MOPAC internal coordinates of N, CA, C and O (Angstrom, degrees):
PM7 1SCF
backbone

  N    0.0000 0     0.00 0     0.00 0    0    0    0
  C    1.4482 1     0.00 0     0.00 0    1    0    0
  C    1.5222 1   111.10 1     0.00 0    2    1    0
  O    1.2310 1   120.32 1   145.67 1    3    2    1
  N    1.3278 1   116.99 1   -34.33 1    3    2    1
  C    1.4598 1   120.73 1  -178.81 1    5    3    2
  C    1.5227 1   112.59 1  -101.30 1    6    5    3
  O    1.2310 1   119.98 1   167.01 1    7    6    5
  N    1.3135 1   117.64 1   -12.99 1    7    6    5
  C    1.4602 1   119.40 1  -174.98 1    9    7    6
  C    1.5211 1   109.47 1    77.69 1   10    9    7
  O    1.2310 1   120.63 1    27.26 1   11   10    9
  N    1.3086 1   116.40 1  -152.74 1   11   10    9
  C    1.4640 1   120.63 1   179.57 1   13   11   10
  C    1.5165 1   110.05 1   -72.85 1   14   13   11
  O    1.2310 1   121.06 1   -40.93 1   15   14   13
  N    1.3148 1   115.58 1   139.07 1   15   14   13
  C    1.4592 1   122.08 1   178.59 1   17   15   14
  C    1.5168 1   107.60 1  -116.42 1   18   17   15
  O    1.2310 1   120.14 1   -55.50 1   19   18   17
  N    1.3253 1   117.35 1   124.50 1   19   18   17
  C    1.4629 1   121.38 1   179.96 1   21   19   18
  C    1.5307 1   108.15 1   -72.37 1   22   21   19
  O    1.2310 1   120.58 1   -55.36 1   23   22   21
  N    1.3494 1   116.49 1   124.64 1   23   22   21
  C    1.4590 1   120.32 1  -177.15 1   25   23   22
  C    1.5252 1   112.73 1  -123.32 1   26   25   23
  O    1.2310 1   119.78 1   168.00 1   27   26   25
  N    1.3152 1   118.02 1   -12.00 1   27   26   25
  C    1.4655 1   121.04 1  -176.16 1   29   27   26
  C    1.5280 1   110.73 1   -60.68 1   30   29   27
  O    1.2310 1   121.46 1   -52.43 1   31   30   29
  N    1.3332 1   114.82 1   127.57 1   31   30   29
  C    1.4552 1   120.39 1   177.83 1   33   31   30
  C    1.5171 1   114.44 1    83.79 1   34   33   31
  O    1.2310 1   120.02 1   179.56 1   35   34   33
  N    1.3314 1   117.57 1    -0.44 1   35   34   33
  C    1.4585 1   121.30 1   179.98 1   37   35   34
  C    1.5199 1   110.54 1  -102.36 1   38   37   35
  O    1.2310 1   120.88 1   -28.56 1   39   38   37
  N    1.3095 1   115.92 1   151.44 1   39   38   37
  C    1.4570 1   120.31 1   173.96 1   41   39   38
  C    1.5242 1   108.81 1   -80.19 1   42   41   39
  O    1.2310 1   120.85 1   -12.20 1   43   42   41
  N    1.3195 1   115.97 1   167.80 1   43   42   41
  C    1.4652 1   120.33 1   177.71 1   45   43   42
  C    1.5234 1   109.75 1   -59.82 1   46   45   43
  O    1.2310 1   120.13 1   136.78 1   47   46   45
  N    1.3315 1   117.35 1   -43.22 1   47   46   45
  C    1.4666 1   121.34 1   179.07 1   49   47   46
  C    1.5155 1   112.50 1   -60.70 1   50   49   47
  O    1.2310 1   120.38 1   139.44 1   51   50   49
  N    1.3378 1   116.88 1   -40.56 1   51   50   49
  C    1.4708 1   120.58 1   178.99 1   53   51   50
  C    1.5209 1   111.18 1   -66.76 1   54   53   51
  O    1.2310 1   120.07 1   142.50 1   55   54   53
  N    1.3214 1   117.46 1   -37.50 1   55   54   53
  C    1.4716 1   120.96 1   177.48 1   57   55   54
  C    1.5250 1   109.88 1   -65.89 1   58   57   55
  O    1.2310 1   120.51 1   136.12 1   59   58   57
  N    1.3343 1   116.64 1   -43.88 1   59   58   57
  C    1.4683 1   120.36 1   178.52 1   61   59   58
  C    1.5225 1   110.83 1   -58.57 1   62   61   59
  O    1.2310 1   119.98 1   135.30 1   63   62   61
  N    1.3331 1   117.64 1   -44.70 1   63   62   61
  C    1.4734 1   121.30 1   179.01 1   65   63   62
  C    1.5176 1   111.34 1   -62.76 1   66   65   63
  O    1.2310 1   120.18 1   138.13 1   67   66   65
  N    1.3298 1   117.26 1   -41.87 1   67   66   65
  C    1.4593 1   121.50 1  -179.30 1   69   67   66
  C    1.5266 1   111.67 1   -63.66 1   70   69   67
  O    1.2310 1   120.57 1   134.76 1   71   70   69
  N    1.3315 1   116.51 1   -45.24 1   71   70   69
  C    1.4666 1   120.44 1   179.67 1   73   71   70
  C    1.5244 1   110.26 1   -68.23 1   74   73   71
  O    1.2310 1   119.94 1   138.58 1   75   74   73
  N    1.3224 1   117.71 1   -41.42 1   75   74   73
  C    1.4668 1   121.35 1   178.40 1   77   75   74
  C    1.5184 1   110.13 1   -59.88 1   78   77   75
  O    1.2310 1   120.45 1   134.61 1   79   78   77
  N    1.3357 1   116.74 1   -45.39 1   79   78   77
  C    1.4643 1   120.62 1   179.38 1   81   79   78
  C    1.5259 1   111.34 1   -62.68 1   82   81   79
  O    1.2310 1   120.51 1   140.62 1   83   82   81
  N    1.3406 1   116.62 1   -39.38 1   83   82   81
  C    1.4584 1   120.40 1   179.60 1   85   83   82
  C    1.5156 1   113.38 1   -67.39 1   86   85   83
  O    1.2310 1   120.13 1   148.97 1   87   86   85
  N    1.3111 1   117.35 1   -31.03 1   87   86   85
  C    1.4670 1   121.04 1  -179.25 1   89   87   86
  C    1.5264 1   113.05 1   -88.14 1   90   89   87
  O    1.2310 1   120.41 1   156.33 1   91   90   89
  N    1.3175 1   116.82 1   -23.67 1   91   90   89
  C    1.4733 1   120.80 1  -176.92 1   93   91   90
  C    1.5169 1   111.63 1   -66.07 1   94   93   91
  O    1.2310 1   121.18 1   -41.70 1   95   94   93
  N    1.3132 1   115.35 1   138.30 1   95   94   93
  C    1.4564 1   121.21 1   174.24 1   97   95   94
  C    1.5059 1   113.43 1    86.49 1   98   97   95
  O    1.2310 1   119.82 1   112.94 1   99   98   97
  N    1.3229 1   117.95 1   -67.06 1   99   98   97
  C    1.4659 1   120.63 1  -175.60 1  101   99   98
  C    1.5204 1   112.40 1   -69.21 1  102  101   99
  O    1.2310 1   120.31 1   140.11 1  103  102  101
  N    1.3364 1   117.01 1   -39.89 1  103  102  101
  C    1.4604 1   120.02 1  -173.99 1  105  103  102
  C    1.5161 1   113.40 1  -111.67 1  106  105  103
  O    1.2310 1   120.68 1   137.26 1  107  106  105
  N    1.3251 1   116.31 1   -42.74 1  107  106  105
  C    1.4549 1   120.54 1  -174.44 1  109  107  106
  C    1.5219 1   109.67 1  -133.27 1  110  109  107
  O    1.2310 1   120.70 1   -26.60 1  111  110  109
  N    1.3181 1   116.26 1   153.40 1  111  110  109
  C    1.4612 1   121.09 1  -179.73 1  113  111  110
  C    1.5260 1   111.16 1   -80.03 1  114  113  111
  O    1.2310 1   119.92 1   130.37 1  115  114  113
  N    1.3120 1   117.75 1   -49.63 1  115  114  113
  C    1.4592 1   121.37 1  -177.69 1  117  115  114
  C    1.5355 1   109.47 1  -138.52 1  118  117  115
  O    1.2310 1   120.38 1  -106.09 1  119  118  117
  N    1.3544 1   116.88 1    73.91 1  119  118  117
  C    1.4671 1   118.43 1  -175.30 1  121  119  118
  C    1.5281 1   112.28 1   -71.00 1  122  121  119
  O    1.2310 1   121.10 1   -34.66 1  123  122  121
  N    1.3136 1   115.50 1   145.34 1  123  122  121
  C    1.4658 1   122.32 1   172.47 1  125  123  122
  C    1.5202 1   107.04 1  -116.54 1  126  125  123
  O    1.2310 1   120.88 1   -57.78 1  127  126  125
  N    1.3077 1   115.93 1   122.22 1  127  126  125
  C    1.4603 1   121.36 1  -175.74 1  129  127  126
  C    1.5155 1   108.98 1  -118.29 1  130  129  127
  O    1.2310 1   120.81 1   -45.80 1  131  130  129
  N    1.3242 1   116.06 1   134.20 1  131  130  129
  C    1.4569 1   121.89 1   176.77 1  133  131  130
  C    1.5320 1   108.33 1  -128.76 1  134  133  131
  O    1.2310 1   120.85 1   -55.55 1  135  134  133
  N    1.3165 1   115.98 1   124.45 1  135  134  133
  C    1.4601 1   121.53 1  -178.90 1  137  135  134
  C    1.5242 1   108.62 1  -109.83 1  138  137  135
  O    1.2310 1   120.22 1   -44.74 1  139  138  137
  N    1.3247 1   117.18 1   135.26 1  139  138  137
  C    1.4588 1   122.24 1   172.65 1  141  139  138
  C    1.5212 1   108.50 1  -131.67 1  142  141  139
  O    1.2310 1   120.90 1   -24.47 1  143  142  141
  N    1.3152 1   115.88 1   155.53 1  143  142  141
  C    1.4544 1   121.22 1   178.18 1  145  143  142
  C    1.5205 1   107.95 1  -106.56 1  146  145  143
  O    1.2310 1   120.85 1   -59.11 1  147  146  145
  N    1.3295 1   115.97 1   120.89 1  147  146  145
  C    1.4608 1   121.07 1   179.28 1  149  147  146
  C    1.5208 1   111.70 1   -76.47 1  150  149  147
  O    1.2310 1   120.84 1   138.46 1  151  150  149
  N    1.3217 1   116.00 1   -41.54 1  151  150  149
  C    1.4563 1   119.17 1  -174.95 1  153  151  150
  C    1.5210 1   109.65 1  -155.02 1  154  153  151
  O    1.2310 1   120.79 1   -42.56 1  155  154  153
  N    1.3277 1   116.09 1   137.44 1  155  154  153
  C    1.4627 1   122.18 1   175.72 1  157  155  154
  C    1.5281 1   108.97 1   -95.89 1  158  157  155
  O    1.2310 1   121.06 1   -19.80 1  159  158  157
  N    1.3397 1   115.57 1   160.20 1  159  158  157
  C    1.4632 1   119.51 1   171.31 1  161  159  158
  C    1.5272 1   108.16 1   -65.47 1  162  161  159
  O    1.2310 1   119.63 1   -32.23 1  163  162  161
  N    1.3190 1   118.30 1   147.77 1  163  162  161
  C    1.4679 1   119.66 1   178.49 1  165  163  162
  C    1.5232 1   110.84 1   -71.42 1  166  165  163
  O    1.2310 1   120.60 1   -17.34 1  167  166  165
  N    1.3163 1   116.46 1   162.66 1  167  166  165
  C    1.4584 1   121.97 1   170.15 1  169  167  166
  C    1.5254 1   106.40 1  -110.19 1  170  169  167
  O    1.2310 1   120.81 1   -14.23 1  171  170  169
  N    1.3142 1   116.07 1   165.77 1  171  170  169
  C    1.4597 1   121.12 1  -177.83 1  173  171  170
  C    1.5227 1   109.07 1  -127.30 1  174  173  171
  O    1.2310 1   120.58 1   -38.44 1  175  174  173
  N    1.3155 1   116.50 1   141.56 1  175  174  173
  C    1.4580 1   121.36 1   178.13 1  177  175  174
  C    1.5206 1   108.36 1  -134.66 1  178  177  175
  O    1.2310 1   121.18 1   -50.45 1  179  178  177
  N    1.3194 1   115.34 1   129.55 1  179  178  177
  C    1.4645 1   121.79 1  -175.85 1  181  179  178
  C    1.5204 1   110.11 1  -133.12 1  182  181  179
  O    1.2310 1   121.12 1   -13.46 1  183  182  181
  N    1.3059 1   115.45 1   166.54 1  183  182  181
  C    1.4522 1   120.33 1   177.41 1  185  183  182
  C    1.5149 1   111.68 1    99.82 1  186  185  183
  O    1.2310 1   121.15 1    43.72 1  187  186  185
  N    1.3129 1   115.41 1  -136.28 1  187  186  185
  C    1.4636 1   121.96 1  -169.69 1  189  187  186
  C    1.5326 1   113.05 1   -86.11 1  190  189  187
  O    1.2310 1   121.22 1  -121.31 1  191  190  189
  N    1.3363 1   115.27 1    58.69 1  191  190  189
  C    1.4650 1   122.46 1   170.71 1  193  191  190
  C    1.5294 1   107.22 1  -124.02 1  194  193  191
  O    1.2310 1   120.47 1   -21.31 1  195  194  193
  N    1.3018 1   116.71 1   158.69 1  195  194  193
  C    1.4697 1   120.69 1  -174.64 1  197  195  194
  C    1.5325 1   113.35 1   -63.96 1  198  197  195
  O    1.2310 1   120.26 1   139.06 1  199  198  197
  N    1.3325 1   117.10 1   -40.94 1  199  198  197
  C    1.4639 1   120.55 1  -177.37 1  201  199  198
  C    1.5278 1   110.33 1  -131.29 1  202  201  199
  O    1.2310 1   119.76 1  -100.32 1  203  202  201
  N    1.3501 1   118.06 1    79.68 1  203  202  201
  C    1.4618 1   120.08 1   179.25 1  205  203  202
  C    1.5285 1   110.84 1   -61.12 1  206  205  203
  O    1.2310 1   121.03 1   -27.81 1  207  206  205
  N    1.3270 1   115.64 1   152.19 1  207  206  205
  C    1.4578 1   119.42 1   176.59 1  209  207  206
  C    1.5189 1   111.84 1   150.35 1  210  209  207
  O    1.2310 1   121.21 1    14.25 1  211  210  209
  N    1.3228 1   115.29 1  -165.75 1  211  210  209
  C    1.4508 1   122.13 1   179.28 1  213  211  210
  C    1.5120 1   111.10 1   -95.63 1  214  213  211
  O    1.2310 1   120.95 1   -38.44 1  215  214  213
  N    1.3380 1   115.79 1   141.56 1  215  214  213
  C    1.4638 1   121.77 1  -178.36 1  217  215  214
  C    1.5240 1   109.59 1  -137.59 1  218  217  215
  O    1.2310 1   120.12 1   -27.46 1  219  218  217
  N    1.3279 1   117.38 1   152.54 1  219  218  217
  C    1.4633 1   120.17 1   177.43 1  221  219  218
  C    1.5269 1   110.73 1   -64.23 1  222  221  219
  O    1.2310 1   120.86 1   -45.94 1  223  222  221
  N    1.3188 1   115.95 1   134.06 1  223  222  221
  C    1.4650 1   121.23 1   177.85 1  225  223  222
  C    1.5190 1   109.86 1   -71.19 1  226  225  223
  O    1.2310 1   120.94 1   -35.44 1  227  226  225
  N    1.3249 1   115.80 1   144.56 1  227  226  225
  C    1.4629 1   122.78 1   174.08 1  229  227  226
  C    1.5216 1   107.72 1  -129.52 1  230  229  227
  O    1.2310 1   119.04 1   -44.62 1  231  230  229
  N    1.3239 1   119.44 1   135.38 1  231  230  229
  C    1.4643 1   120.42 1   177.83 1  233  231  230
  C    1.5315 1   110.84 1   -56.22 1  234  233  231
  O    1.2310 1   120.51 1   -38.68 1  235  234  233
  N    1.3344 1   116.63 1   141.32 1  235  234  233
  C    1.4532 1   122.47 1   179.84 1  237  235  234
  C    1.5216 1   113.31 1    85.35 1  238  237  235
  O    1.2310 1   120.37 1  -168.31 1  239  238  237
  N    1.3182 1   116.89 1    11.69 1  239  238  237
  C    1.4596 1   121.72 1  -176.72 1  241  239  238
  C    1.5289 1   111.08 1   -70.22 1  242  241  239
  O    1.2310 1   120.77 1   -44.65 1  243  242  241
  N    1.3297 1   116.14 1   135.35 1  243  242  241
  C    1.4611 1   123.49 1   173.41 1  245  243  242
  C    1.5200 1   108.28 1  -120.78 1  246  245  243
  O    1.2310 1   120.45 1    -8.01 1  247  246  245
  N    1.3284 1   116.75 1   171.99 1  247  246  245
  C    1.4619 1   120.18 1   177.63 1  249  247  246
  C    1.5286 1   110.28 1   -59.02 1  250  249  247
  O    1.2310 1   120.32 1   138.35 1  251  250  249
  N    1.3128 1   116.99 1   -41.65 1  251  250  249
  C    1.4657 1   120.72 1   179.98 1  253  251  250
  C    1.5286 1   111.14 1   -62.14 1  254  253  251
  O    1.2310 1   120.08 1   134.55 1  255  254  253
  N    1.3264 1   117.46 1   -45.45 1  255  254  253
  C    1.4664 1   120.72 1   178.52 1  257  255  254
  C    1.5216 1   111.36 1   -66.86 1  258  257  255
  O    1.2310 1   120.60 1   141.77 1  259  258  257
  N    1.3427 1   116.47 1   -38.23 1  259  258  257
  C    1.4700 1   120.41 1   178.30 1  261  259  258
  C    1.5191 1   110.65 1   -62.61 1  262  261  259
  O    1.2310 1   120.61 1   139.19 1  263  262  261
  N    1.3311 1   116.44 1   -40.81 1  263  262  261
  C    1.4662 1   119.21 1   179.24 1  265  263  262
  C    1.5281 1   110.67 1   -65.99 1  266  265  263
  O    1.2310 1   120.44 1   145.58 1  267  266  265
  N    1.3147 1   116.77 1   -34.42 1  267  266  265
  C    1.4724 1   120.03 1   177.27 1  269  267  266
  C    1.5175 1   111.32 1   -63.29 1  270  269  267
  O    1.2310 1   120.59 1   139.62 1  271  270  269
  N    1.3320 1   116.48 1   -40.38 1  271  270  269
  C    1.4650 1   119.84 1   177.11 1  273  271  270
  C    1.5283 1   110.97 1   -62.95 1  274  273  271
  O    1.2310 1   120.84 1   150.62 1  275  274  273
  N    1.3304 1   116.00 1   -29.38 1  275  274  273
  C    1.4650 1   121.44 1  -179.08 1  277  275  274
  C    1.5257 1   111.92 1   -92.29 1  278  277  275
  O    1.2310 1   119.85 1  -161.03 1  279  278  277
  N    1.3162 1   117.89 1    18.97 1  279  278  277
  C    1.4537 1   121.41 1   175.69 1  281  279  278
  C    1.5118 1   114.87 1    91.59 1  282  281  279
  O    1.2310 1   119.97 1  -178.06 1  283  282  281
  N    1.3165 1   117.66 1     1.94 1  283  282  281
  C    1.4667 1   121.48 1   178.82 1  285  283  282
  C    1.5112 1   112.76 1    94.74 1  286  285  283
  O    1.2310 1   121.56 1   -11.54 1  287  286  285
  N    1.3309 1   114.62 1   168.46 1  287  286  285
  C    1.4596 1   121.15 1   177.97 1  289  287  286
  C    1.5263 1   109.88 1   -72.90 1  290  289  287
  O    1.2310 1   120.59 1   -35.87 1  291  290  289
  N    1.3152 1   116.48 1   144.13 1  291  290  289
  C    1.4545 1   120.41 1   171.43 1  293  291  290
  C    1.5218 1   108.41 1   -74.08 1  294  293  291
  O    1.2310 1   120.90 1   -16.62 1  295  294  293
  N    1.3137 1   115.88 1   163.38 1  295  294  293
  C    1.4609 1   121.77 1  -176.66 1  297  295  294
  C    1.5284 1   112.56 1   -57.03 1  298  297  295
  O    1.2310 1   119.47 1   145.38 1  299  298  297
  N    1.3017 1   118.63 1   -34.62 1  299  298  297
  C    1.4665 1   122.46 1  -176.55 1  301  299  298
  C    1.5264 1   113.17 1   -95.41 1  302  301  299
  O    1.2310 1   119.60 1  -166.85 1  303  302  301
  N    1.3133 1   118.36 1    13.15 1  303  302  301
  C    1.4679 1   121.49 1   179.78 1  305  303  302
  C    1.5232 1   110.95 1   -66.72 1  306  305  303
  O    1.2310 1   121.10 1   -40.14 1  307  306  305
  N    1.3241 1   115.50 1   139.86 1  307  306  305
  C    1.4628 1   121.33 1   177.40 1  309  307  306
  C    1.5212 1   108.98 1   -96.89 1  310  309  307
  O    1.2310 1   120.89 1   -55.07 1  311  310  309
  N    1.3284 1   115.90 1   124.93 1  311  310  309
  C    1.4641 1   119.84 1   178.69 1  313  311  310
  C    1.5188 1   111.83 1   -83.89 1  314  313  311
  O    1.2310 1   120.35 1   173.54 1  315  314  313
  N    1.3305 1   116.93 1    -6.46 1  315  314  313
  C    1.4685 1   120.23 1   179.22 1  317  315  314
  C    1.5215 1   112.15 1  -106.73 1  318  317  315
  O    1.2310 1   119.89 1   175.91 1  319  318  317
  N    1.3275 1   117.82 1    -4.09 1  319  318  317
  C    1.4628 1   121.58 1   179.77 1  321  319  318
  C    1.5275 1   109.69 1  -120.18 1  322  321  319
  O    1.2310 1   121.48 1  -110.86 1  323  322  321
  N    1.3166 1   114.77 1    69.14 1  323  322  321
  C    1.4633 1   122.28 1  -179.68 1  325  323  322
  C    1.5253 1   107.41 1  -119.00 1  326  325  323
  O    1.2310 1   120.54 1   -48.16 1  327  326  325
  N    1.3222 1   116.57 1   131.84 1  327  326  325
  C    1.4612 1   120.45 1   177.07 1  329  327  326
  C    1.5314 1   109.85 1  -130.03 1  330  329  327
  O    1.2310 1   121.68 1   -24.92 1  331  330  329
  N    1.3317 1   114.39 1   155.08 1  331  330  329
  C    1.4650 1   121.55 1   176.82 1  333  331  330
  C    1.5168 1   108.25 1  -130.72 1  334  333  331
  O    1.2310 1   120.59 1   -48.25 1  335  334  333
  N    1.3198 1   116.47 1   131.75 1  335  334  333
  C    1.4626 1   121.52 1   168.70 1  337  335  334
  C    1.5156 1   105.88 1   -99.42 1  338  337  335
  O    1.2310 1   120.95 1   -64.05 1  339  338  337
  N    1.3274 1   115.79 1   115.95 1  339  338  337
  C    1.4632 1   120.92 1  -175.81 1  341  339  338
  C    1.5241 1   111.24 1   -78.17 1  342  341  339
  O    1.2310 1   120.99 1   -44.17 1  343  342  341
  N    1.3066 1   115.72 1   135.83 1  343  342  341
  C    1.4641 1   122.12 1   174.31 1  345  343  342
  C    1.5259 1   107.99 1   -60.17 1  346  345  343
  O    1.2310 1   120.54 1   -47.20 1  347  346  345
  N    1.2975 1   116.57 1   132.80 1  347  346  345
  C    1.4572 1   120.92 1   177.45 1  349  347  346
  C    1.5185 1   113.88 1    89.78 1  350  349  347
  O    1.2310 1   119.43 1   174.79 1  351  350  349
  N    1.3282 1   118.69 1    -5.21 1  351  350  349
  C    1.4608 1   121.45 1   176.37 1  353  351  350
  C    1.5256 1   107.49 1   -77.08 1  354  353  351
  O    1.2310 1   119.48 1   -67.02 1  355  354  353
  N    1.3286 1   118.59 1   112.98 1  355  354  353
  C    1.4644 1   120.00 1  -175.48 1  357  355  354
  C    1.5282 1   113.46 1   -64.91 1  358  357  355
  O    1.2310 1   119.82 1   158.28 1  359  358  357
  N    1.3294 1   117.96 1   -21.72 1  359  358  357
  C    1.4669 1   120.16 1   179.93 1  361  359  358
  C    1.5281 1   112.27 1   -84.67 1  362  361  359
  O    1.2310 1   120.28 1   162.84 1  363  362  361
  N    1.3316 1   117.07 1   -17.16 1  363  362  361
  C    1.4696 1   121.93 1  -175.54 1  365  363  362
  C    1.5233 1   111.42 1    52.60 1  366  365  363
  O    1.2310 1   120.79 1  -145.31 1  367  366  365
  N    1.3110 1   116.09 1    34.69 1  367  366  365
  C    1.4600 1   121.54 1  -178.80 1  369  367  366
  C    1.5215 1   109.71 1   -86.68 1  370  369  367
  O    1.2310 1   119.97 1   -52.81 1  371  370  369
  N    1.3489 1   117.66 1   127.19 1  371  370  369
  C    1.4612 1   120.13 1   177.10 1  373  371  370
  C    1.5319 1   110.99 1   -63.35 1  374  373  371
  O    1.2310 1   120.63 1   -42.79 1  375  374  373
  N    1.3230 1   116.40 1   137.21 1  375  374  373
  C    1.4620 1   122.48 1   177.35 1  377  375  374
  C    1.5206 1   108.21 1  -110.12 1  378  377  375
  O    1.2310 1   120.75 1   -42.26 1  379  378  377
  N    1.3265 1   116.17 1   137.74 1  379  378  377
  C    1.4598 1   120.65 1   178.26 1  381  379  378
  C    1.5237 1   108.88 1   -62.48 1  382  381  379
  O    1.2310 1   120.91 1   -39.75 1  383  382  381
  N    1.3237 1   115.86 1   140.25 1  383  382  381
  C    1.4634 1   121.20 1  -178.52 1  385  383  382
  C    1.5235 1   109.62 1  -138.40 1  386  385  383
  O    1.2310 1   121.51 1   -12.13 1  387  386  385
  N    1.3194 1   114.71 1   167.87 1  387  386  385
  C    1.4596 1   122.68 1   175.91 1  389  387  386
  C    1.5208 1   108.17 1  -124.47 1  390  389  387
  O    1.2310 1   120.49 1    -6.70 1  391  390  389
  N    1.3373 1   116.66 1   173.30 1  391  390  389
  C    1.4655 1   119.13 1  -177.04 1  393  391  390
  C    1.5270 1   112.29 1   -63.65 1  394  393  391
  O    1.2310 1   119.60 1   155.33 1  395  394  393
  N    1.3358 1   118.36 1   -24.67 1  395  394  393
  C    1.4672 1   120.68 1   179.44 1  397  395  394
  C    1.5268 1   113.23 1   -96.07 1  398  397  395
  O    1.2310 1   119.87 1  -173.98 1  399  398  397
  N    1.3327 1   117.85 1     6.02 1  399  398  397
  C    1.4646 1   121.35 1   178.34 1  401  399  398
  C    1.5248 1   109.90 1   -67.77 1  402  401  399
  O    1.2310 1   120.37 1   -38.58 1  403  402  401
  N    1.3400 1   116.90 1   141.42 1  403  402  401
  C    1.4677 1   118.90 1   178.71 1  405  403  402
  C    1.5263 1   111.99 1   -71.30 1  406  405  403
  O    1.2310 1   121.13 1   -31.27 1  407  406  405
  N    1.3188 1   115.45 1   148.73 1  407  406  405
  C    1.4560 1   123.38 1   174.61 1  409  407  406
  C    1.5224 1   106.49 1  -115.72 1  410  409  407
  O    1.2310 1   120.62 1   -47.73 1  411  410  409
  N    1.3305 1   116.41 1   132.27 1  411  410  409
  C    1.4668 1   122.23 1  -178.00 1  413  411  410
  C    1.5256 1   110.36 1  -108.13 1  414  413  411
  O    1.2310 1   120.05 1   -16.44 1  415  414  413
  N    1.3261 1   117.52 1   163.56 1  415  414  413
  C    1.4677 1   119.45 1   176.80 1  417  415  414
  C    1.5251 1   110.51 1   -56.97 1  418  417  415
  O    1.2310 1   120.49 1   -44.32 1  419  418  417
  N    1.3210 1   116.67 1   135.68 1  419  418  417
  C    1.4562 1   122.03 1   177.73 1  421  419  418
  C    1.5200 1   114.85 1    85.48 1  422  421  419
  O    1.2310 1   119.62 1   171.42 1  423  422  421
  N    1.3228 1   118.33 1    -8.58 1  423  422  421
  C    1.4689 1   121.58 1  -179.87 1  425  423  422
  C    1.5272 1   110.69 1   -69.05 1  426  425  423
  O    1.2310 1   121.19 1   -25.22 1  427  426  425
  N    1.3350 1   115.33 1   154.78 1  427  426  425
  C    1.4492 1   122.23 1   173.26 1  429  427  426
  C    1.5223 1   108.25 1  -119.57 1  430  429  427
  O    1.2310 1   120.67 1   -58.92 1  431  430  429
  N    1.3263 1   116.32 1   121.08 1  431  430  429
  C    1.4576 1   123.42 1  -179.01 1  433  431  430
  C    1.5239 1   108.01 1  -103.76 1  434  433  431
  O    1.2310 1   120.42 1   -43.11 1  435  434  433
  N    1.3480 1   116.81 1   136.89 1  435  434  433
  C    1.4531 1   120.66 1   176.65 1  437  435  434
  C    1.5193 1   109.84 1  -127.88 1  438  437  435
  O    1.2310 1   120.96 1   -54.00 1  439  438  437
  N    1.3192 1   115.76 1   126.00 1  439  438  437
  C    1.4644 1   123.22 1   178.93 1  441  439  438
  C    1.5219 1   107.17 1  -106.88 1  442  441  439
  O    1.2310 1   120.17 1   -62.47 1  443  442  441
  N    1.3239 1   117.28 1   117.53 1  443  442  441
  C    1.4661 1   120.60 1  -179.49 1  445  443  442
  C    1.5234 1   111.31 1   -84.75 1  446  445  443
  O    1.2310 1   121.62 1   -12.66 1  447  446  445
  N    1.3258 1   114.51 1   167.34 1  447  446  445
  C    1.4575 1   121.88 1   178.89 1  449  447  446
  C    1.5125 1   110.08 1   -85.94 1  450  449  447
  O    1.2310 1   121.14 1   -38.58 1  451  450  449
  N    1.3296 1   115.42 1   141.42 1  451  450  449
  C    1.4593 1   121.55 1   174.99 1  453  451  450
  C    1.5198 1   108.14 1   -90.83 1  454  453  451
  O    1.2310 1   120.76 1   -44.08 1  455  454  453
  N    1.3137 1   116.16 1   135.92 1  455  454  453
  C    1.4571 1   119.69 1  -178.32 1  457  455  454
  C    1.5158 1   112.66 1   -99.81 1  458  457  455
  O    1.2310 1   119.95 1   176.32 1  459  458  457
  N    1.3246 1   117.71 1    -3.68 1  459  458  457
  C    1.4715 1   120.86 1  -179.20 1  461  459  458
  C    1.4954 1   110.92 1  -131.46 1  462  461  459
  O    1.2310 1   120.10 1   180.00 1  463  462  461

């Protein structure tokens, strides 16, 4: 009835409001809309983790939790040299991160080696 609905960058609540507004009046008197996400884009983790690669995203993911999914940090992993390339960043510039930094769907996390 509404065709394609733009959802990129919106929260679930914002999408629900947008669809409800689009259906109200013209099609339905009091529409109730519920949005759920079936699957997120994977995130990627590389560098000094036991099993680098792509993993399914989970809400609330941090660098520390992402590394756990990848088998944990290797012994020589640096906790001060962590970068994230954010999905959708047109510059693809790595951003400095910490173990408690959030990881989003499509992000690429890189853990460097500590030399000391």
